[in-house]
C-alpha positions as CSV (number, residue, x, y, z in Angstrom):
1,M,29.3,-0.4,27.6
2,T,27.3,2.7,27.0
3,R,25.2,3.2,30.2
4,P,25.5,6.8,31.3
5,Y,22.1,7.0,33.0
6,P,21.9,4.9,36.3
7,S,18.1,5.7,36.6
8,R,17.4,3.2,33.9
9,W,17.8,0.3,36.3
10,L,14.6,1.1,38.2
11,A,12.6,1.2,35.0
12,L,14.1,-2.0,33.7
13,F,13.4,-3.8,37.0
14,L,9.8,-2.8,36.9
15,L,9.5,-3.8,33.3
16,V,10.9,-7.3,33.9
17,L,8.6,-7.8,36.9
18,G,5.7,-7.0,34.6
19,G,6.7,-9.7,32.2
20,L,6.6,-7.6,29.1
21,A,9.7,-9.2,27.5
22,V,11.8,-12.3,27.7
23,G,15.6,-11.9,27.7
24,L,18.0,-13.6,25.3
25,R,21.6,-13.4,24.5
26,A,22.3,-10.6,22.0
27,D,24.5,-12.8,19.7
28,D,22.2,-15.9,19.6
29,A,20.6,-15.3,16.2
30,P,21.7,-14.0,12.8
31,P,19.9,-10.9,11.5
32,A,16.9,-11.2,9.2
33,R,17.0,-10.0,5.6
34,P,17.2,-6.1,5.9
35,S,14.5,-5.6,3.3
36,Y,12.0,-7.9,4.9
37,T,8.8,-6.0,5.8
38,I,7.7,-6.7,9.4
39,A,4.0,-7.6,9.8
40,N,1.6,-7.8,12.7
41,T,2.0,-10.9,14.9
42,D,5.6,-11.5,13.7
43,R,7.7,-12.7,16.6
44,L,11.0,-10.9,16.7
45,R,14.3,-11.4,18.4
46,I,15.6,-7.9,19.1
47,A,19.2,-7.8,20.3
48,V,21.0,-4.7,21.5
49,Y,24.8,-5.1,21.2
50,Q,26.5,-5.5,24.6
51,E,23.2,-5.0,26.4
52,E,21.9,-8.4,27.1
53,D,19.3,-7.1,29.6
54,L,17.7,-5.1,26.8
55,S,17.7,-8.0,24.3
56,V,14.3,-9.6,24.0
57,F,11.7,-11.7,22.2
58,A,8.8,-9.5,21.3
59,R,5.5,-10.1,19.4
60,V,4.3,-7.4,17.1
61,D,0.8,-6.5,18.4
62,A,-2.4,-5.4,16.6
63,K,-1.2,-1.8,16.6
64,G,2.0,-2.8,14.8
65,C,4.2,-2.2,17.8
66,V,6.6,-4.0,20.0
67,N,7.0,-3.3,23.7
68,L,10.6,-3.0,24.7
69,P,12.6,-2.5,28.0
70,L,12.8,1.2,29.1
71,I,11.4,2.7,25.9
72,G,8.0,1.0,25.8
73,E,6.1,0.8,22.5
74,V,7.9,1.2,19.2
75,A,6.0,1.0,15.9
76,V,7.6,-1.6,13.6
77,A,4.9,-3.1,11.3
78,G,5.2,-1.9,7.8
79,K,8.8,-1.1,8.3
80,T,11.7,-3.1,6.8
81,V,14.0,-4.8,9.3
82,S,16.6,-2.0,8.6
83,E,14.0,0.7,9.3
84,A,12.8,-1.0,12.5
85,Q,16.4,-1.3,13.8
86,R,17.0,2.4,13.2
87,A,13.7,3.3,14.9
88,I,14.6,1.3,18.0
89,E,18.1,2.7,18.1
90,A,16.7,6.3,17.8
91,A,14.3,5.5,20.7
92,Y,17.1,4.5,23.0
93,R,19.2,7.5,22.0
94,D,16.3,10.0,22.3
95,G,15.4,8.6,25.7
96,R,19.0,9.0,26.8
97,Y,19.3,5.4,27.8
98,L,22.2,4.6,25.4
99,K,24.6,6.8,23.5
100,K,25.3,4.6,20.5
101,P,22.9,1.6,20.5
102,Q,23.4,-1.1,17.9
103,V,20.2,-3.1,17.3
104,T,19.8,-6.4,15.4
105,I,16.4,-7.9,14.5
106,N,15.8,-11.5,13.6
107,I,12.4,-13.0,12.7
108,E,11.8,-15.8,15.2
109,E,8.3,-16.6,13.9
110,Y,6.6,-15.3,10.8
111,A,3.0,-14.1,10.7
112,P,0.6,-15.7,8.2
113,R,1.2,-13.8,5.0
114,E,-1.5,-13.8,2.3
115,V,-2.9,-11.4,-0.3
116,S,-6.1,-11.8,-2.4
117,I,-6.9,-11.0,-6.0
118,D,-10.3,-10.7,-7.5
119,G,-11.8,-9.5,-10.8
120,K,-10.7,-10.2,-14.3
121,V,-7.9,-12.7,-13.7
122,R,-8.1,-16.4,-14.6
123,N,-7.7,-17.8,-11.1
124,P,-8.9,-15.3,-8.5
125,G,-8.4,-16.1,-4.8
126,R,-5.9,-15.9,-1.9
127,Y,-2.2,-16.4,-2.4
128,P,0.6,-16.8,0.1
129,L,3.4,-14.1,0.1
130,P,6.9,-15.5,0.1
131,I,8.5,-15.0,3.5
132,E,12.0,-13.9,2.5
133,A,11.3,-12.3,-0.8
134,S,8.9,-9.6,-2.2
135,M,6.0,-10.0,-4.5
136,S,4.8,-7.4,-6.9
137,V,1.3,-6.9,-8.3
138,L,2.6,-8.2,-11.6
139,D,3.9,-11.3,-9.8
140,L,0.5,-11.9,-8.3
141,V,-1.3,-11.4,-11.6
142,T,1.0,-14.0,-13.1
143,K,0.4,-16.5,-10.3
144,A,-3.4,-15.9,-10.8
145,G,-3.1,-17.2,-14.4
146,G,-2.8,-13.8,-16.0
147,L,-5.4,-11.2,-17.1
148,T,-8.6,-12.3,-18.9
149,D,-9.4,-10.9,-22.4
150,T,-11.8,-8.3,-20.8
151,A,-9.4,-7.1,-18.1
152,K,-8.5,-3.4,-17.8
153,G,-4.8,-4.0,-16.8
154,T,-4.1,-0.3,-16.8
155,A,-6.2,0.4,-13.7
156,I,-5.6,-2.4,-11.2
157,T,-6.2,-1.3,-7.6
158,V,-4.5,-2.4,-4.5
159,T,-6.3,-1.8,-1.2
160,R,-4.1,-1.7,1.9
161,I,-5.0,-1.3,5.6
162,S,-2.1,0.0,7.6
163,A,-1.3,-1.1,11.2
164,D,-3.1,2.0,12.5
165,G,-6.3,1.2,10.5
166,K,-5.7,3.8,7.7
167,K,-7.0,2.7,4.3
168,S,-4.9,3.4,1.2
169,V,-5.8,2.6,-2.4
170,F,-3.1,2.4,-5.1
171,T,-3.6,2.1,-8.9
172,V,-1.1,0.0,-10.9
173,D,-0.7,-0.1,-14.6
174,V,0.3,-3.8,-15.0
175,E,-0.1,-3.7,-18.8
176,S,2.8,-1.2,-19.1
177,L,4.9,-3.4,-16.8
178,M,4.2,-6.5,-18.9
179,K,5.3,-4.6,-21.9
180,G,8.6,-3.5,-20.3
181,K,7.5,0.0,-19.6
182,D,7.6,1.9,-16.3
183,R,10.3,-0.5,-14.9
184,A,11.6,2.4,-12.8
185,K,8.4,2.1,-10.8
186,A,8.8,-1.6,-10.1
187,T,10.2,-1.1,-6.6
188,D,7.6,1.5,-5.6
189,N,5.7,0.6,-2.5
190,S,2.4,0.6,-4.4
191,L,3.8,-2.4,-6.5
192,V,5.3,-4.4,-3.6
193,L,2.5,-6.3,-1.9
194,Q,2.1,-6.5,1.9
195,P,0.1,-9.1,4.0
196,G,-3.6,-8.5,3.7
197,D,-3.5,-6.5,0.5
198,I,-6.6,-6.8,-1.7
199,V,-5.9,-6.6,-5.5
200,Y,-8.8,-6.0,-7.9
201,V,-8.7,-6.2,-11.7
202,P,-11.6,-4.2,-13.2
203,E,-13.3,-5.0,-16.5
204,R,-12.5,-3.1,-19.6
205,I,-15.4,-1.0,-20.9
206,I,-15.7,-1.6,-24.6
């Protein structure tokens, strides 16, 4: 056990009284896929090794955070499971509650995961994202029936709103990807879709 700071018990007692988390056994659930990207409203099982009183169920709120014993809010939406585990471990270390925390996250309940595509594709609309796999812009274009003859596939845009409300717009050259070029960019965040992304395929100006 790594509990060098007795004062933690008062904070933990107050937190439990407030009903901010529900306890669970740390070894009840296997870990989620490390590369899964956590989304708002996902329900997580967060286990701290040998610290059952810190192991909880937690829902990701609208700000992209979970509220955890002792350390309070930790931002997890938009992070992979591995990144979120490290962020929580760092919070327990930095708060001097645990010396060497080991955190495991499992997804108890997945949030609805959809993206939309509009513009010059054959079947525009909303499409579900796979839960335990990633989807690229190229994958989505393929699901939408491919580009039309008038599509400008070199300038497809992806609009993304982060958990804190910040808007980002990425430009993706799908034509190069379809021709086998720029494969090194295929794992770039701009090409891996996240829930709520809006993809637009513009018309080519002739």
